[in-house]
C-alpha positions as CSV (number, residue, x, y, z in Angstrom):
1,M,12.2,31.8,46.1
2,T,13.5,32.3,42.8
3,L,17.0,31.3,44.1
4,R,16.0,28.5,45.9
5,L,14.2,27.2,42.4
6,C,17.3,27.3,40.5
7,P,18.9,24.3,41.9
8,A,15.7,22.1,41.4
9,L,15.5,23.4,37.7
10,V,19.0,23.1,36.6
11,G,18.9,19.0,38.1
12,A,15.9,18.2,36.2
13,L,17.4,19.5,32.8
14,L,20.6,17.7,33.3
15,L,18.4,14.8,34.0
16,T,16.5,15.3,30.6
17,G,19.2,13.0,28.7
18,C,17.8,9.6,29.6
19,V,15.4,8.4,27.4
20,A,12.8,5.7,29.1
21,G,12.2,2.4,27.2
22,P,14.3,0.3,24.9
23,D,15.9,1.9,21.6
24,Y,14.7,0.5,18.6
25,H,16.6,-1.6,16.6
26,R,15.5,-3.5,13.2
27,P,15.1,-7.5,14.0
28,A,17.4,-9.7,12.0
29,T,15.9,-12.1,9.2
30,D,16.9,-15.3,8.0
31,L,16.7,-15.1,4.4
32,P,17.8,-17.5,1.7
33,V,21.0,-16.3,0.1
34,S,19.5,-17.2,-3.2
35,W,16.3,-18.4,-5.2
36,R,15.7,-21.6,-6.6
37,L,15.6,-21.0,-10.2
38,E,14.8,-23.2,-13.3
39,A,16.0,-22.9,-17.0
40,P,15.1,-20.7,-18.6
41,F,15.2,-18.2,-16.0
42,R,17.6,-15.3,-16.2
43,V,19.4,-13.7,-12.9
44,S,20.1,-10.1,-12.7
45,E,20.6,-7.4,-9.9
46,P,18.1,-4.9,-8.8
47,S,19.2,-1.9,-6.7
48,D,17.1,-0.1,-4.0
49,T,19.1,2.8,-4.3
50,L,17.4,4.1,-7.4
51,T,13.8,5.2,-7.5
52,K,11.4,3.1,-8.5
53,G,9.5,4.6,-11.6
54,P,6.2,3.2,-14.0
55,W,7.4,-0.4,-13.7
56,W,4.1,-0.8,-16.3
57,N,6.0,1.1,-19.3
58,R,8.3,-2.2,-19.5
59,F,6.0,-3.9,-20.9
60,G,5.9,-1.8,-23.8
61,D,1.6,-1.7,-24.1
62,G,0.8,2.2,-24.6
63,T,-2.6,1.7,-23.5
64,L,-2.0,0.1,-20.5
65,D,0.3,3.2,-19.7
66,A,-2.5,6.1,-19.9
67,L,-4.3,3.3,-18.3
68,E,-1.8,3.3,-15.4
69,T,-1.8,7.1,-15.6
70,Q,-5.2,8.0,-15.1
71,A,-5.7,5.7,-12.2
72,L,-3.1,7.6,-10.6
73,D,-4.8,10.7,-11.3
74,A,-8.4,9.3,-10.3
75,S,-8.1,6.5,-7.8
76,P,-10.2,7.3,-4.7
77,T,-8.3,4.5,-3.0
78,L,-5.1,6.2,-3.9
79,A,-6.4,9.7,-3.0
80,A,-7.6,8.1,0.5
81,A,-3.9,6.9,1.0
82,S,-2.3,10.1,0.1
83,A,-4.9,11.8,2.8
84,R,-3.9,9.6,5.4
85,L,-0.1,10.3,4.9
86,A,-1.1,14.2,5.3
87,Q,-2.5,13.1,8.7
88,A,0.6,11.3,10.0
89,R,2.8,14.3,8.5
90,A,0.8,16.5,10.6
91,Q,1.2,14.5,13.8
92,V,4.9,14.9,13.5
93,A,4.3,18.6,13.3
94,A,2.2,18.3,16.3
95,A,4.3,16.1,18.2
96,E,7.7,17.9,17.5
97,A,5.9,21.6,18.6
98,A,6.8,19.9,22.4
99,L,10.1,20.3,22.0
100,V,9.5,23.9,22.9
101,P,7.8,26.1,25.1
102,S,4.2,27.0,24.2
103,L,3.2,31.1,24.6
104,G,0.4,32.2,25.1
105,F,-1.4,35.7,25.8
106,A,-4.6,36.1,28.8
107,G,-6.5,39.2,28.6
108,R,-9.4,40.1,31.2
109,A,-11.8,43.0,31.2
110,A,-14.4,42.9,34.1
111,R,-16.6,44.7,36.5
112,S,-17.6,42.8,39.7
113,K,-19.6,43.6,43.0
114,I,-18.3,41.8,45.8
115,S,-20.9,40.6,48.4
116,Q,-20.7,42.2,52.2
117,D,-22.7,39.2,53.2
118,R,-19.6,36.8,52.5
119,P,-17.9,34.7,55.1
120,L,-15.9,37.0,57.0
121,T,-11.8,35.5,56.8
122,N,-10.9,37.4,59.7
123,Y,-13.4,38.3,63.0
124,Q,-11.9,41.5,63.7
125,S,-12.5,42.7,60.1
126,P,-15.7,43.3,58.7
127,N,-16.7,42.7,55.3
128,F,-18.0,45.4,52.6
129,S,-19.9,45.6,49.5
130,T,-17.5,47.1,46.5
131,V,-17.9,47.4,43.2
132,Q,-14.5,47.4,41.2
133,N,-13.1,46.8,37.7
134,D,-10.4,44.5,36.8
135,F,-8.4,44.7,33.7
136,A,-5.5,42.1,33.5
137,A,-3.1,41.0,30.2
138,A,-0.2,38.9,30.4
139,M,1.9,36.6,28.3
140,T,2.0,32.5,29.8
141,T,4.5,29.9,28.9
142,S,4.0,26.5,29.3
143,Y,7.3,23.7,29.3
144,E,7.0,20.3,29.9
145,V,10.9,19.5,31.4
146,D,11.1,16.0,29.1
147,L,12.7,14.2,32.2
148,A,12.2,10.3,31.1
149,G,12.0,11.2,27.4
150,R,8.0,11.0,26.9
151,V,7.8,13.8,24.7
152,R,11.2,12.3,22.6
153,R,9.5,8.9,22.6
154,T,6.3,10.7,21.1
155,I,8.4,12.2,18.7
156,E,10.2,8.9,17.5
157,G,6.7,7.3,17.2
158,A,5.2,9.8,15.2
159,R,7.7,9.8,12.7
160,A,7.6,5.8,12.4
161,S,4.6,6.1,11.7
162,A,4.5,9.0,9.3
163,Q,7.0,6.6,7.4
164,Q,4.7,4.0,8.0
165,S,1.7,5.6,6.3
166,A,4.7,6.8,3.3
167,A,5.2,2.8,2.6
168,D,1.6,2.1,2.5
169,F,1.0,5.1,0.2
170,E,3.4,3.4,-2.0
171,N,1.9,0.0,-1.6
172,T,-1.1,1.4,-2.4
173,R,0.0,2.7,-5.4
174,L,2.0,-0.5,-6.4
175,L,-1.0,-2.4,-5.7
176,L,-3.4,-0.1,-7.8
177,T,-1.4,-0.3,-10.5
178,A,-0.8,-4.1,-10.5
179,E,-4.1,-4.8,-10.5
180,L,-4.9,-3.1,-13.0
181,A,-2.4,-4.3,-15.5
182,T,-3.7,-7.7,-13.8
183,D,-7.1,-6.8,-15.2
184,Y,-6.3,-5.1,-18.3
185,Y,-4.1,-8.3,-19.3
186,T,-6.9,-10.9,-18.6
187,L,-9.3,-8.5,-21.0
188,R,-6.5,-9.0,-23.6
189,E,-6.0,-12.3,-23.4
190,L,-9.7,-12.5,-23.4
191,D,-9.5,-11.0,-26.6
192,I,-7.2,-13.2,-28.1
193,E,-9.2,-16.3,-26.8
194,L,-12.6,-14.5,-28.5
195,D,-10.2,-14.2,-31.6
196,V,-9.6,-17.8,-31.6
197,V,-13.5,-18.8,-31.1
198,T,-14.0,-16.5,-33.8
199,R,-11.9,-17.9,-36.2
200,A,-12.9,-21.7,-35.0
201,I,-16.6,-20.5,-36.0
202,A,-15.8,-19.8,-39.3
203,L,-13.9,-23.2,-40.1
204,Q,-16.8,-24.8,-38.4
205,R,-19.5,-23.1,-40.7
206,R,-17.6,-24.1,-43.5
207,S,-17.9,-27.0,-42.3
208,L,-21.1,-27.5,-41.7
209,D,-21.4,-26.2,-45.3
210,L,-19.0,-28.9,-46.8
211,A,-21.1,-31.6,-45.1
212,T,-24.7,-30.2,-45.9
213,T,-23.4,-30.2,-50.0
214,R,-22.6,-33.5,-49.8
215,H,-25.8,-34.4,-47.6
216,D,-27.5,-33.0,-50.4
217,L,-25.4,-35.1,-53.3
218,G,-26.5,-38.2,-51.5
219,A,-22.5,-38.7,-50.3
220,T,-23.5,-38.7,-46.4
221,S,-26.0,-39.0,-43.7
222,G,-27.5,-36.4,-41.8
223,L,-25.9,-37.8,-38.7
224,D,-22.6,-35.8,-40.1
225,V,-24.6,-32.4,-40.7
226,A,-26.2,-32.9,-37.2
227,S,-22.8,-33.4,-35.5
228,Q,-21.0,-30.1,-37.2
229,Q,-24.6,-28.4,-36.3
230,A,-23.8,-29.7,-32.9
231,L,-20.3,-28.2,-32.7
232,L,-21.2,-25.0,-33.8
233,D,-23.6,-24.3,-30.9
234,S,-21.1,-25.2,-28.5
235,T,-18.9,-23.0,-29.7
236,L,-21.2,-20.2,-30.1
237,T,-21.8,-20.8,-26.5
238,Q,-18.6,-20.7,-25.4
239,L,-18.3,-17.0,-27.7
240,D,-21.1,-15.7,-25.2
241,V,-19.3,-16.7,-22.1
242,L,-16.2,-15.1,-23.2
243,H,-18.2,-11.8,-24.3
244,R,-19.3,-11.5,-20.3
245,Q,-15.9,-12.1,-19.1
246,R,-14.3,-9.5,-21.2
247,A,-17.0,-7.1,-19.9
248,Q,-16.6,-7.9,-16.7
249,F,-12.7,-6.9,-16.8
250,E,-13.8,-3.8,-18.5
251,H,-15.5,-3.0,-15.7
252,A,-13.3,-3.4,-13.4
253,I,-10.7,-1.3,-15.6
254,A,-13.2,1.7,-15.7
255,T,-14.0,1.8,-11.5
256,L,-9.7,1.4,-10.7
257,T,-9.4,4.0,-13.4
258,G,-12.2,6.5,-11.6
259,T,-14.5,6.1,-14.6
260,A,-18.0,5.3,-14.7
261,A,-18.8,1.6,-16.1
262,P,-21.1,2.8,-18.6
263,S,-19.0,5.4,-20.3
264,F,-16.0,3.0,-20.8
265,S,-14.7,0.9,-23.1
266,L,-11.3,-0.8,-24.6
267,A,-10.9,-1.4,-28.3
268,A,-10.4,-5.2,-29.2
269,D,-6.7,-6.0,-29.1
270,I,-5.2,-9.5,-30.5
271,R,-1.2,-8.4,-30.2
272,T,1.0,-11.4,-28.8
273,L,1.1,-11.1,-24.9
274,E,5.3,-11.2,-24.2
275,P,6.4,-9.9,-20.3
276,P,9.7,-8.4,-20.1
277,D,12.6,-10.1,-18.4
278,V,12.3,-9.3,-14.9
279,P,15.4,-9.4,-12.7
280,I,15.4,-10.9,-9.4
281,G,18.7,-10.5,-7.8
282,V,18.9,-11.8,-4.3
283,P,15.9,-12.4,-1.7
284,S,17.4,-9.7,0.7
285,D,16.7,-7.3,-2.0
286,V,12.6,-7.8,-1.5
287,L,13.4,-6.8,2.0
288,E,14.5,-3.1,0.8
289,R,12.1,-3.0,-2.5
290,R,8.7,-4.3,-1.3
291,P,6.5,-1.2,0.5
292,D,4.1,-3.6,2.5
293,V,7.5,-5.1,4.1
294,A,9.1,-1.6,5.0
295,S,5.1,-0.6,6.3
296,A,5.7,-3.8,8.4
297,E,8.9,-2.6,9.8
298,R,8.3,1.2,10.6
299,A,5.1,-0.2,12.6
300,M,7.3,-1.9,14.8
301,A,9.6,0.9,15.5
302,A,6.1,3.0,16.3
303,A,5.1,0.7,18.7
304,N,9.0,0.3,20.5
305,A,8.5,3.8,20.8
306,Q,5.1,3.3,22.5
307,I,7.0,1.3,25.2
308,G,9.1,4.3,26.0
309,V,6.2,6.6,26.5
310,A,4.4,4.0,28.8
311,A,7.6,3.5,30.5
312,A,8.3,7.4,31.4
313,A,5.0,7.2,32.8
314,F,6.3,5.8,35.8
315,Y,8.9,9.1,36.0
316,P,7.6,12.5,37.4
317,S,6.1,14.6,34.9
318,I,7.8,18.4,35.4
319,I,6.0,21.5,33.9
320,L,7.6,25.0,34.4
321,S,4.8,27.6,34.1
322,P,6.0,31.3,34.1
323,T,3.7,34.4,33.8
324,Y,4.3,37.9,33.1
325,G,2.0,40.5,32.3
326,L,-0.1,43.7,34.1
327,E,-3.6,44.0,36.4
328,S,-5.1,47.2,37.5
329,A,-8.3,48.7,38.4
330,S,-8.2,51.3,35.7
331,L,-7.0,51.2,32.4
332,S,-5.2,54.3,33.0
333,T,-2.8,52.6,35.1
334,L,-2.9,49.6,33.5
335,F,0.7,49.9,31.9
336,S,2.7,51.8,34.8
337,A,4.9,50.5,36.9
338,S,3.0,49.3,39.4
339,S,0.9,47.2,37.8
340,L,3.5,44.9,36.8
341,L,3.0,41.4,38.0
342,W,5.1,38.4,37.4
343,A,5.0,34.6,38.5
344,I,7.5,31.6,38.3
345,G,6.7,28.1,39.0
346,V,7.3,24.2,39.0
347,S,4.6,21.6,39.1
348,I,5.6,18.1,39.6
349,A,3.4,15.1,39.5
350,Q,4.7,11.7,40.2
351,P,2.4,8.8,40.8
352,V,2.6,6.8,44.0
353,I,-0.6,4.4,44.0
354,D,-1.8,3.9,40.7
355,S,-3.4,-0.2,41.4
356,G,-0.6,-1.5,38.5
357,R,-2.6,1.1,35.7
358,L,0.7,2.1,34.9
359,Q,2.1,-1.3,34.8
360,A,-0.8,-2.6,32.7
361,N,-0.5,0.2,30.0
362,L,3.4,-0.8,30.0
363,D,2.7,-4.6,29.6
364,F,0.0,-3.3,26.7
365,A,2.8,-1.7,24.9
366,R,5.5,-4.3,24.6
367,A,2.7,-6.7,23.9
368,G,1.5,-4.3,21.1
369,Y,5.4,-4.5,19.8
370,D,5.3,-8.0,19.9
371,V,2.2,-8.0,17.4
372,T,4.2,-5.9,15.3
373,L,7.2,-8.1,15.2
374,A,5.2,-11.2,14.3
375,N,3.2,-9.6,11.8
376,Y,6.7,-8.3,10.0
377,R,8.2,-11.6,10.1
378,R,4.4,-13.1,8.2
379,V,5.1,-10.2,5.5
380,I,8.5,-11.4,5.3
381,L,8.1,-14.9,4.7
382,T,4.9,-13.9,2.2
383,A,7.2,-12.1,0.4
384,M,9.2,-15.0,0.3
385,Q,6.6,-17.0,-0.9
386,E,5.3,-14.9,-3.8
387,A,8.5,-13.9,-5.2
388,E,9.8,-17.7,-5.4
389,D,6.3,-18.6,-7.0
390,G,6.7,-15.9,-9.4
391,I,10.0,-17.3,-10.4
392,V,8.9,-20.4,-10.7
393,G,5.8,-20.3,-12.2
394,L,7.5,-17.6,-15.1
395,A,9.6,-20.4,-15.8
396,A,7.3,-23.5,-16.1
397,L,5.0,-21.4,-18.0
398,E,7.2,-20.2,-20.5
399,R,8.2,-24.2,-21.2
400,A,4.7,-24.8,-21.5
401,S,3.5,-22.0,-23.8
402,D,6.5,-23.4,-26.1
403,Q,4.8,-26.7,-25.9
404,A,1.4,-25.5,-26.7
405,G,2.5,-23.8,-30.3
406,A,4.1,-27.2,-30.7
407,A,0.5,-28.6,-29.7
408,I,-1.0,-26.1,-32.2
409,V,1.3,-27.5,-35.6
410,S,0.5,-30.7,-34.9
411,A,-3.6,-30.4,-34.4
412,Q,-3.4,-28.1,-37.7
413,R,-1.7,-30.6,-39.4
414,V,-4.4,-33.7,-37.8
415,L,-7.7,-31.0,-39.2
416,D,-5.7,-31.3,-42.3
417,L,-5.5,-34.9,-42.6
418,A,-8.8,-35.8,-41.4
419,T,-10.3,-32.7,-43.9
420,S,-8.3,-34.7,-47.0
421,R,-9.7,-37.9,-45.6
422,Y,-13.2,-37.0,-45.4
423,E,-13.3,-35.5,-48.8
424,G,-11.8,-38.6,-50.4
425,G,-14.1,-40.8,-48.8
426,I,-12.2,-43.0,-46.5
427,A,-12.6,-41.3,-43.2
428,T,-15.8,-40.8,-41.2
429,Y,-16.8,-37.3,-40.4
430,L,-16.4,-38.2,-36.7
431,E,-12.5,-37.1,-37.2
432,V,-13.0,-34.1,-38.8
433,I,-15.4,-32.9,-35.7
434,T,-12.8,-34.5,-33.0
435,A,-9.9,-32.7,-35.1
436,E,-11.3,-29.4,-35.0
437,Q,-12.2,-29.8,-31.7
438,G,-8.6,-30.3,-30.6
439,L,-7.5,-27.6,-33.0
440,L,-9.3,-25.1,-31.1
441,N,-8.8,-26.6,-27.6
442,A,-4.8,-26.3,-28.5
443,E,-4.9,-22.6,-29.5
444,R,-7.8,-21.6,-26.5
445,L,-4.6,-23.3,-24.4
446,A,-2.1,-21.6,-26.0
447,A,-4.0,-17.8,-25.4
448,Q,-4.7,-18.8,-21.7
449,L,-0.8,-19.9,-21.3
450,R,0.6,-16.7,-23.4
451,G,-2.1,-14.4,-20.7
452,Q,-0.8,-16.5,-17.5
453,R,2.6,-15.9,-18.7
454,I,2.5,-12.2,-18.7
455,L,0.4,-11.9,-15.7
456,T,2.6,-14.1,-14.0
457,A,5.4,-11.5,-14.9
458,V,3.0,-8.7,-13.4
459,F,2.8,-10.7,-10.1
460,L,6.8,-10.9,-10.1
461,V,6.8,-7.7,-10.2
462,K,4.8,-6.9,-7.5
463,A,6.5,-9.6,-5.2
464,L,10.0,-7.9,-6.4
465,G,8.2,-4.6,-4.9
466,G,8.2,-2.3,-8.6
467,D,10.2,-1.1,-11.0
468,W,13.9,-1.6,-11.5
469,P,16.8,0.6,-13.2
470,G,18.5,-0.5,-16.8
471,P,22.1,-1.7,-16.7
472,A,23.2,2.1,-17.2
473,A,21.4,3.7,-14.1
474,L,22.3,0.5,-12.7
475,A,26.3,1.6,-13.1
476,K,25.3,5.0,-12.1
477,G,24.0,4.1,-8.7
478,T,25.9,1.9,-7.3
479,D,27.4,4.8,-6.0
480,S,24.4,6.8,-4.7
481,T,23.1,6.3,-1.1
482,R,21.3,3.8,0.4
483,S,17.1,5.5,1.0
484,V,15.8,5.2,4.8
485,H,12.3,3.8,4.6
C-alpha cells in the first residue's frame, strides 16, 4: 500500500508550486508632477527613506512637546490601535504555522465490557460478552498539501493585513498628535485674543473715565458716557465668551493626554505664533509618507490574497495524516514490539456540485478587491486635496497676516487722532468709539490670522504625512534603502 501511495504523493507535492488567484501588483496612479505654489511659499525635498520623528518639535514649543509625549504614553485610542496591531501580527504567526506539519500526542486508557446481545457480524460465530482493558499511546501528524496555494495566499493576506494594521497605528498616532496640536494652538490663539480684549477693556475704561470727567465738567452731554459704557459692556461680553471657548479646548487637550478634565489646566501664554517652514517636495511624496495611503494600499494586497484563497477552493484539498503509536490490553505489554501500530494515509476532497457557492465566494472576493481599489483612489485624491489646501492656505494666510499687521498700525493712528480731536473739542465722541472698536477688531483679526497660520501649518504637516528630515539628514539619507509598508 505504501508503495502505491508514493507516486500520488510525489505528484501532489510537485503541483504545490501552483498558486491560485492573481499576483498582487500595486495599481498605477495618475498624479500631478508638481504643486500649484503661491508666493511666499518655499519648496524643499522631504524623503521617506528616513524615519519620521516627532514633527511637533519643529514648532519649538516646550509645552506642546510635553503634552504630545504624555498623549502618546496615555492615550487609550493609541493603546487600542497598538492592541489591534498585536492581534494582526499574531494572525500572521498563526497562518504561517500551516506551512509545517502539526504534531500531536494522543493517549487512551479504558476498561470496557462488550455486550453479548449485540448484532452478529457472522452467523457462524456467536457473540460473547468480554471485559477488557485498552491502553494506547500514539503520535499523530497532519499536513495539508498546499496544492493550489490556499495556505500561501492566506499567509500573504495575513501579512498584508498586519502591514495595514501597522500603517493604521501610524495613522492613529499622526491624527492624535495633529488633533492635540490643533487644540493646543487654538487655545493659544484664544490666549492672544483674550489679551487683546483685556487690553481693549483697560483702554475703554480709561476712555469712560475721560468721558465721565468731561461730562461732570459740563463739557459734554451724557450721551458720550452712555455710548462708552455700552461699548465697554459689549467688550466684557466678548471676554466671557472667549473664556468659555478656551475652557472647552483645555478640556479637549486633557482628554487627548489621558487626563481627567477637572484636574487639568494650562497657564495662559501670549507668545507670537510662528509656524515652521514646511517642506512640500513633489506630489508622489504624499503616497510614500502618508500612513492612511499606505493602509489603503495594504488593504488592496490583503483583498487580492483573498481572491486566491477563494480560487483555491475549486482545487482538491489533500491532507496527509500519518500515525505511529502503541496499543495493548495490558500495561505490561504496552511497550513491547508486538504492541506497535502505525498508519499512513491521504485524504482528498474535491468539490463536484456546490450549486455555485464557490463561484459566488470568488465573485465576492473580487468585488471586495474592487472596493479596496476604489477606496485607495479616494484616499489618494483626498491626500492631494488636503496637501494643496494646506499649501495654498498657508501662503494666503501669510500675506493676510502681513496686511493685518499694517491694519493695526493704521487703526492705532486713527484712534490717536480721534482722541486728540475729541480732547480738543473739534470732534464728537462717536469718532473715538468707532476708532476704539476698529482697533479692537484689527487686533483680534491679526490674532486669529496668526492662529490660523499655525493651525494650517499643522494641517499641512498632517497632510504630508508627518515629520521631515533636516538638510544634513537628507544628504545622509539619499543612499539608504527605501522602506516597504
